[in-house]
N, CA and C of each residue as an Amber inpcrd file, in Angstrom:
protein
   267
  -8.4190000 -11.0530000   6.2560000  -8.0150000 -10.0970000   5.2510000
  -7.0210000  -9.1050000   5.7880000  -6.5740000  -9.1360000   6.8900000
  -5.5040000  -8.3530000   7.2540000  -4.1890000  -8.8450000   7.2580000
  -3.1160000  -8.1370000   7.3190000  -1.8320000  -8.6970000   7.1480000
  -1.3810000  -9.2670000   8.3970000  -0.6430000 -10.4370000   8.1570000
  -0.1570000 -11.1120000   9.2570000   1.1280000 -10.3630000   9.8520000
   1.5630000 -10.6740000  11.0250000   2.6790000 -10.1320000  11.5640000
   3.9730000 -10.2470000  10.9460000   4.0690000 -11.4360000  10.3260000
   5.3190000 -11.7870000   9.7450000   5.3250000 -10.9710000   8.2810000
   4.2150000 -10.9920000   7.6060000   4.1740000 -10.2430000   6.4000000
   4.2840000  -8.8500000   6.5630000   3.7440000  -8.2070000   7.5250000
   3.9780000  -6.8210000   7.8380000   5.3230000  -6.5110000   8.1460000
   5.9960000  -7.3420000   9.0260000   7.3550000  -7.0410000   9.3410000
   8.2690000  -7.1210000   8.0530000   8.1200000  -8.0810000   7.3200000
   8.8720000  -8.3570000   6.0170000   8.6380000  -6.9880000   5.1860000
   7.4890000  -6.4240000   5.0080000   7.2150000  -5.1760000   4.2540000
   7.9630000  -3.9970000   4.8600000   7.9630000  -3.9430000   6.1760000
   8.5850000  -2.8500000   6.9730000  10.0330000  -2.8600000   6.7500000
  10.6410000  -4.0200000   6.9150000  12.0610000  -4.1350000   6.6230000
  12.5620000  -3.8180000   5.1740000  11.6380000  -4.1430000   4.2530000
  11.9870000  -4.0310000   2.9490000  11.9410000  -2.4640000   2.4270000
  10.9460000  -1.8080000   3.0730000  10.5810000  -0.3970000   2.4710000
  11.0220000   0.7330000   3.5160000  11.5640000   0.4550000   4.7970000
  11.8470000   1.4620000   5.6280000  13.0590000   2.1810000   5.1040000
  13.2540000   3.4580000   5.5890000  14.1930000   4.3610000   5.2430000
  15.4200000   4.1620000   6.1380000  15.1110000   4.1030000   7.4590000
  16.1490000   3.8990000   8.4940000  15.6120000   2.8550000   9.4310000
  16.5550000   2.5050000  10.4160000  16.2980000   1.3110000  11.3250000
  14.9000000   1.4710000  12.1610000  14.6250000   2.6220000  12.6360000
  13.4230000   2.9010000  13.3500000  12.1840000   3.3570000  12.6210000
  12.2760000   3.4110000  11.3350000  11.1420000   4.0280000  10.4860000
   9.8930000   3.0350000  10.4770000   8.8640000   3.4940000  10.9910000
   7.6830000   2.7630000  10.8640000   6.3550000   3.4430000  10.2410000
   6.5620000   4.6690000   9.7710000   5.5530000   5.3970000   9.2640000
   5.7620000   6.2750000   8.1300000   6.8410000   6.1860000   7.3060000
   7.1730000   7.0590000   6.4040000   6.1740000   6.7400000   5.1520000
   5.9230000   7.8670000   4.3760000   4.9840000   7.7640000   3.2820000
   5.2730000   6.5860000   2.3310000   6.5230000   6.1560000   2.0690000
   6.8720000   4.9370000   1.1880000   6.3260000   3.7140000   1.8800000
   6.4810000   3.7560000   3.1950000   6.1260000   2.5440000   3.9370000
   4.6040000   2.4650000   4.0470000   3.9760000   3.4170000   4.2480000
   2.5460000   3.3910000   4.3580000   1.8690000   3.0240000   2.9760000
   2.4650000   3.4210000   1.9050000   2.0670000   3.0820000   0.5460000
   2.2500000   1.5370000   0.2600000   3.4160000   0.9790000   0.7050000
   3.7680000  -0.2270000   0.5570000   2.6140000  -1.2040000   1.3090000
   2.3750000  -0.7950000   2.6390000   1.5630000  -1.5000000   3.2890000
   0.0490000  -1.4830000   2.8110000  -0.3530000  -0.3250000   2.3200000
  -1.6980000  -0.1680000   1.7440000  -1.7240000  -0.9950000   0.4310000
  -0.7360000  -1.0770000  -0.3490000  -0.7930000  -1.8580000  -1.6000000
  -0.7950000  -3.2540000  -1.2350000  -0.1530000  -3.8020000  -0.3460000
  -0.3050000  -5.1620000   0.1170000  -1.6870000  -5.5360000   0.4970000
  -2.2820000  -4.7260000   1.2940000  -3.6770000  -4.8400000   1.7940000
  -4.6880000  -4.9090000   0.6050000  -4.4510000  -3.8670000  -0.2970000
  -5.4350000  -3.8630000  -1.5640000  -5.1420000  -5.1110000  -2.2860000
  -4.0320000  -5.5780000  -2.6330000  -3.8350000  -6.8060000  -3.3300000
  -4.4080000  -7.9550000  -2.8250000  -4.4470000  -8.1000000  -1.3570000
  -5.1170000  -9.1550000  -0.6690000  -6.6750000  -9.0140000  -0.7610000
  -7.1090000  -7.8070000  -0.6720000  -8.5170000  -7.7750000  -0.8570000
  -9.0090000  -7.9290000  -2.3580000  -8.2010000  -7.6710000  -3.2010000
  -8.4170000  -7.9090000  -4.7290000  -8.6080000  -9.4040000  -4.8500000
  -7.8090000 -10.1870000  -4.2670000  -7.9100000 -11.7330000  -4.2870000
  -9.1120000 -12.1930000  -3.5100000  -9.4870000 -11.4260000  -2.5510000
 -10.7440000 -11.9100000  -1.7990000 -11.9620000 -11.5800000  -2.5740000
 -12.0840000 -10.5700000  -3.4870000 -13.2290000 -10.3600000  -4.2190000
 -13.2690000 -11.3010000  -5.4260000 -12.2100000 -11.9740000  -5.8060000
 -12.3870000 -13.1120000  -6.7920000 -13.2940000 -14.3030000  -6.5060000
 -13.3610000 -14.3430000  -5.0470000 -14.2090000 -15.6190000  -4.5600000
 -15.4020000 -14.9410000  -3.9830000 -15.4650000 -13.7670000  -3.3830000
 -16.4990000 -13.3830000  -2.7650000 -16.9680000 -11.9970000  -3.4660000
 -17.6320000 -12.1190000  -4.4800000 -18.0540000 -10.9540000  -5.3460000
 -19.0230000  -9.9700000  -4.8250000 -19.8360000 -10.4420000  -3.8540000
 -20.9350000  -9.6410000  -3.3400000 -20.6180000  -9.1860000  -1.9460000
 -19.3980000  -9.0790000  -1.5500000 -18.9850000  -8.5350000  -0.2990000
 -18.8090000  -7.0660000  -0.3940000 -19.9830000  -6.1740000  -0.2690000
 -19.9370000  -4.9120000  -0.7310000 -19.3360000  -4.1220000   0.5290000
 -19.5280000  -4.6140000   1.6420000 -18.8430000  -4.0270000   2.9140000
 -17.3180000  -3.7960000   2.8670000 -16.7050000  -4.9360000   2.4710000
 -15.2310000  -4.9140000   2.1750000 -14.9960000  -4.1400000   0.9780000
 -15.7780000  -3.9790000  -0.0540000 -15.4240000  -3.2760000  -1.2370000
 -15.4170000  -1.7640000  -0.9370000 -16.2090000  -1.3350000   0.0550000
 -16.2110000   0.1350000   0.5700000 -14.8890000   0.3550000   1.2110000
 -14.4570000  -0.5950000   2.1000000 -13.0850000  -0.4340000   2.7790000
 -11.8880000  -0.3590000   1.5980000 -12.1360000  -1.1910000   0.7190000
 -11.1060000  -1.1140000  -0.4160000 -10.9670000   0.2840000  -1.1760000
 -12.2280000   0.7020000  -1.4390000 -12.3280000   2.0580000  -2.1240000
 -11.5410000   3.0590000  -1.2600000 -11.8260000   3.0000000   0.0640000
 -11.1530000   3.8750000   1.0370000  -9.7250000   3.8600000   1.0480000
  -9.2320000   2.5660000   1.0130000  -7.6960000   2.3420000   0.9980000
  -7.1470000   2.9010000  -0.3730000  -7.8240000   2.6740000  -1.4290000
  -7.1920000   3.0600000  -2.6450000  -7.1370000   4.6320000  -2.7260000
  -8.2610000   5.2750000  -2.1750000  -8.1140000   6.7770000  -2.1080000
  -6.9980000   7.2760000  -1.2360000  -6.8610000   6.5840000  -0.1620000
  -5.8650000   6.9870000   0.8060000  -4.3970000   6.7270000   0.2430000
  -4.3280000   5.6540000  -0.5130000  -2.9660000   5.3630000  -1.1570000
  -2.6620000   6.4450000  -2.3170000  -3.8180000   6.8560000  -2.9920000
  -3.5830000   7.8370000  -4.0080000  -3.2730000   9.3320000  -3.5330000
  -3.8390000   9.6020000  -2.2690000  -3.4600000  10.8690000  -1.6640000
  -2.0380000  10.7270000  -1.2630000  -1.5190000   9.7400000  -0.6720000
  -0.1860000   9.5240000  -0.2720000   0.7740000   9.5770000  -1.3530000
   0.4970000   8.9930000  -2.6410000   1.3390000   9.0050000  -3.7380000
   1.3730000  10.4830000  -4.3600000   0.1420000  11.1660000  -4.3580000
   0.2580000  12.5700000  -4.7540000   1.1470000  13.3460000  -3.9370000
   1.1290000  13.2140000  -2.5470000   1.9950000  14.0730000  -1.6280000
   3.3740000  13.5850000  -1.9450000   3.7700000  12.2830000  -2.0620000
   5.0810000  11.8700000  -2.3980000   5.6540000  12.3690000  -3.7230000
   4.7550000  12.4430000  -4.7250000   5.2050000  12.9450000  -5.9560000
   5.5590000  14.4380000  -6.0060000   4.6970000  15.2020000  -5.1380000
   4.9840000  16.6610000  -5.0390000   6.1920000  16.7920000  -4.1620000
   6.5240000  16.0650000  -3.0730000   7.6980000  16.4160000  -2.1220000
   8.9650000  15.6770000  -2.6430000   8.9230000  14.5800000  -3.2270000
  10.0320000  13.6960000  -3.7000000   9.8070000  13.0070000  -4.9630000
   9.8850000  13.7160000  -6.1780000   9.5670000  13.0560000  -7.3040000
  10.4150000  11.7470000  -7.7390000  11.7000000  11.8130000  -7.2290000
  12.5250000  10.5990000  -7.5300000  12.1700000   9.3770000  -6.6230000
  11.7720000   9.6950000  -5.3140000  11.2850000   8.6170000  -4.5880000
  10.0800000   8.0360000  -5.0470000   9.2300000   8.8320000  -5.6160000
   7.7920000   8.5150000  -6.0130000   8.2260000   7.4770000  -7.2400000
   8.9580000   7.9190000  -8.2840000   9.2620000   7.0180000  -9.2730000
   9.8530000   5.7120000  -8.8890000  10.8190000   5.7630000  -7.8680000
  11.5130000   4.4850000  -7.4240000  10.3730000   3.5630000  -6.8750000
   9.4970000   4.1650000  -6.0090000   8.4420000   3.4490000  -5.2420000
   7.4370000   2.7480000  -6.1450000   6.9070000   3.5130000  -7.1580000
   5.9980000   2.8460000  -8.1740000   6.6590000   1.7860000  -9.0080000
   7.9000000   1.9440000  -9.2930000   8.4360000   0.7930000  -9.9840000
   8.6780000  -0.3830000  -9.0630000   9.0990000  -0.2290000  -7.7860000
   9.2530000  -1.2970000  -6.8880000   7.9400000  -1.9770000  -6.4870000
   6.8310000  -1.2920000  -6.4180000   5.5130000  -1.8900000  -6.0790000
   4.8380000  -2.2170000  -7.4560000   5.2960000  -1.9770000  -8.6110000
   4.6630000  -2.4050000  -9.8690000   3.2830000  -1.7220000 -10.0050000
   3.2470000  -0.4520000  -9.6080000   2.0360000   0.2210000  -9.7910000
   2.0020000   1.0230000 -11.0800000   0.7150000   1.2020000 -11.7090000
   0.5900000   1.9020000 -13.0080000   0.4620000   3.4240000 -12.6680000
   1.1210000   4.2390000 -13.3870000   0.9770000   5.5410000 -13.2150000
   1.5850000   6.2310000 -14.4750000
């Protein structure tokens, strides 16, 4: 249920701001979105996995807080990011 090294590296190269960027808000949201999508697929076959569901809820809350921060600090970057990640807002 975690990201593989290859998938994480691909996301980092796609969403980073500069060459050494590994922790910008946009990048954190992209990584969380990928993990959330993987867990959503997991729940299609394992509906009673309540422990992982708790982790999913925590990840969704963290992503929401990061998106709120980004919307406050950089509204244009926020709009661009949610269109790239295909998030509803």
